[in-house]
N, C-alpha and C positions, 0 to 999 in steps of 0.2 A: 407524603403528597405535596407538601409546599417546597421540596426540592425540586421536583418534576415542574411545577408552576413557574418557580423563579428560573430555571433551566430555559423553559419556552419562553419566559419574558426576555432573558439575555438573548436568546437566540434571535427572536424578532427584531429586538432593538438592533443588534449586530447587523442582521439582513438589510435592514433599511438604510444603515448607515454605510454599508458596502456597496450598495446599490449606488447611493449618491455618489460616492468615491470613484465607482467604475465610470461614470459619465466625467466626473470632473472634481476634483479634490477640493476646488473652491467651493461647491456646493456644500461639503462638509465645513469649510470655515465659514460661510454664510450662515449655515444654520445653527453654529454656536454663537454667532454675534447675534442672530436676529431672536433666538430662543432665550438665551441667557446674558447676553450684553458682551462689550467689546472687551471688557476686562477680563473674560473667561479665555479667550482666543490665546492658545499657549504660544510660546516663542517657535518660529519655524525651524529651530535647529533640530528640532524631532522629526523633522520631514512629515511626509504622508501618515505615517503611522501613529505620529505623536497627535496629529489633528482628529485621527479616528478614535484613538484611545480616550482622547479628552471628551469627545461628544458622546462617546457611548458611556463613561465615567457619569457626564452630567444628565444624561437621560436616565439611566439606571437609578441614579440619586432623585432624581424629581419623580420617577414611578412609584417609589418606596414610601415618598412621605404621604 
């Protein structure tokens, strides 16, 4: 049962992030900065996918604490 719960949480997090990114990738960048600090903003060399992946990682970690 916990796997289904975790999958639902992951899907919820990703849907929220992709919704932000669809409007403008800067929404994702600003979310990383405001929620987790400027130090967590990744290098832009990863492109939009790098920012999305980083915010997903950070939010997932924050939810599991």
